[in-house]
N, C-alpha and C positions, 0 to 999 in steps of 0.2 A: 775256111773263114768267110763268114760273110762278109758284105760289102758295106761300106760306110752307111748307105741308105737303109741299109734294112735294122738298122739297130732302133730299139725302142726306149722309153724313159725306164724301164726296169733294167736294161743291158745299159746304161748309164750309171744308174744308181748301185747296180754291181760293180763297176769299173772303179767307179769313186769310193767305193769303201776302203780301200787300201791306202790310198790318200789321207782319207779323214783319219782313219786308226793313226797312221804317221801324227797327224796334227795334236791327236791326245796324247800319244806317247810324247812328243816333242813339249808338249805343255806340261808334264809330270815332270821331264829333265829339268825344265826353266824354274819350276817352282823349287827344285833341289838348290839350282844355282842361285837363285836369288834368295835362298834361305842361307846359304853359304855367304853370299856378298853381305847380307845382314849381321852376320856372326862375326864376319871381318871389321866393319865399321863399327858395332858395339864394343869390341875389342879395342879398337883405335880409341874409342872416347875413353876406357877405363885406363888408358896407360897414363892419363893425366898426374894420378899418384905415385907413379913408381920413379926408381933413380932415374938419371938422366942418361946414364950410358946405355942401361936396358932399355929404357923409352925409345932412343934414336935407333938401336937395332931392330927392335920390333917394329916401328913405325916405318921404317924401309920393306922390313918384309911384307906388313900389311899393304902396302902401297903397290909392290908387284902382286901380290895376291890379289888385289881388288880390279888391278889392270886385266889380269887375267881373266877373271870372272865376268868383267865386263865384257870382254872378249867372247867369251864363251856366250855370254847372254843374246849378244848381238849376233853372233852365229848361228843359235837356235830361233832366233827370230826370224832369221832369213831362211834356214829350212822350213819354219811354218808357213813362212810368206810364200816360198815356191811351191810349198804342198797345197796350199788354197789355191793359188794361180792354177796349178795343174787341174783341179776340180773343175774349176771354170774351164780350162780350154778343153778338158774330156766332153764335158757339156756341150760347149760350143761345138767341137767336131761333129758329135751326132745332131744335133738341132740343126744345123747350117750347113750339113752334108759336106763337110769339108775335111783333107786326109790331114790332121795333123800331128801325124807321128814323130815327125821329129821335133816339133814343140814340147809333145808330152814326155817322150823320152828326155830332153835338153832340160825341162825342169824337175822331171824326179833325180837326174842323175845330179843337177844343182842342189837338190835339197839334200840329199844323202851327203855330197861333199860338204856343205856346211856344217851337217850333224855330225861328220868327222872330224872337222875343224874345232866345233864345239867341245867334243869329248878330249880332244887332244888339250885342249884349255884347262877344261875340268881338272884332267889327270895332272897336269901342270901344277895347278892349284891344292890340290890334295898333297903332291909331293913338297911343295912350298910352307903349307902348313904343319908339316913335320920340322921344317927350320924354325918357325915361329917358336915351336913348343921347344925346340933345342935353346934358343936364346933365351926364354922364358926361364927354364932350368937353371942355367948358368947365369942368369941375371939371380935368381932367388939365394943360389949359392954365394954369389959376390955380396950379397947384402947380407946372409948369414954369418959372414967371416969377420 
């Protein structure tokens, strides 16, 4: 393996490709999450015309969902941040001729851990959306009787 001093700009760009791809993928996940958050907010606004009992149950569920989505967005934002800093550290290590393997490894792991946290929150939201649907169907049945 070549020493730190023998890396070129092209080597640095080649090493930075993976974190840059990670940032792009994280961005797509964030888009999905922000869309889900928007839908939860829109649904909460529509609840104003429904019965009090149905509305209260759904508002509680939507509030939990919004908190989970917010946590997922925060975690994916941190994952993107760590991946971006990782690219900077890779370039610094090459151009300043400093061995920053520990920093590079730590940033990569931090980014992946934030991704995992974000995905767990997203899965919790998807499961929570089923509870909202059940509450809505129960409310419609109560209103029709």
